[in-house]
C-alpha positions as CSV (number, residue, x, y, z in Angstrom):
1,L,0.2,0.0,0.0
2,K,2.7,2.3,0.9
3,T,4.4,1.8,-2.5
4,K,1.0,2.8,-4.3
5,V,0.8,6.0,-2.2
6,Y,4.4,7.1,-3.0
7,E,4.3,6.1,-6.5
8,T,4.4,9.6,-7.5
9,R,5.5,12.8,-5.6
10,S,2.5,14.6,-3.9
11,E,2.6,18.3,-4.3
12,N,0.9,19.1,-0.9
13,L,-0.6,17.5,2.3
14,E,-4.2,17.3,0.7
15,E,-3.0,15.4,-2.3
16,L,-1.1,13.0,-0.1
17,Q,-4.3,12.5,2.1
18,E,-6.4,11.9,-1.1
19,K,-3.9,9.3,-2.3
20,I,-4.0,7.6,1.0
21,V,-7.8,7.6,1.1
22,N,-8.0,6.2,-2.6
23,V,-5.4,3.4,-1.8
24,L,-7.3,2.3,1.3
25,N,-10.7,2.4,-0.7
26,S,-9.2,0.2,-3.2
27,I,-8.4,-2.6,-0.9
28,T,-10.7,-5.7,-1.8
29,L,-12.4,-8.3,0.3
30,D,-10.2,-10.8,-1.4
31,F,-6.9,-9.1,-0.4
32,L,-8.1,-8.8,3.5
33,T,-9.2,-12.6,3.3
34,N,-5.8,-13.4,2.2
35,V,-4.2,-11.3,4.8
36,I,-6.2,-13.0,7.6
37,E,-5.6,-16.4,6.1
38,T,-1.8,-15.9,6.1
39,F,-1.9,-14.5,9.6
40,Y,-3.7,-17.7,10.9
41,V,-1.1,-19.9,9.1
42,H,1.5,-17.9,10.9
43,L,-0.1,-18.2,14.3
44,R,-0.5,-22.0,13.9
45,H,3.2,-22.4,13.1
46,C,4.0,-20.3,15.9
47,Q,1.9,-22.6,18.3
48,V,3.4,-25.6,16.9
49,V,6.9,-24.5,17.8
50,E,5.8,-23.0,21.1
51,G,6.7,-19.4,20.3
52,H,10.2,-20.4,18.8
53,Q,11.3,-19.5,15.3
54,F,9.3,-20.9,12.6
55,E,10.1,-19.0,9.4
56,H,12.0,-21.9,8.0
57,L,8.5,-23.8,8.3
58,I,6.8,-21.5,5.9
């Protein structure tokens, strides 16, 4: 999201705020669903290893 907001330089604060609102409004349900599912996968890995490092399992 940050990449989309800062793709082009904003001339002023209002323009930057507008870009942020537009990017936030463009977030789809599919995107949010994917984020939540990925979070739960990471959470399950964390539980399996009892809080230890698990990045190598993903």
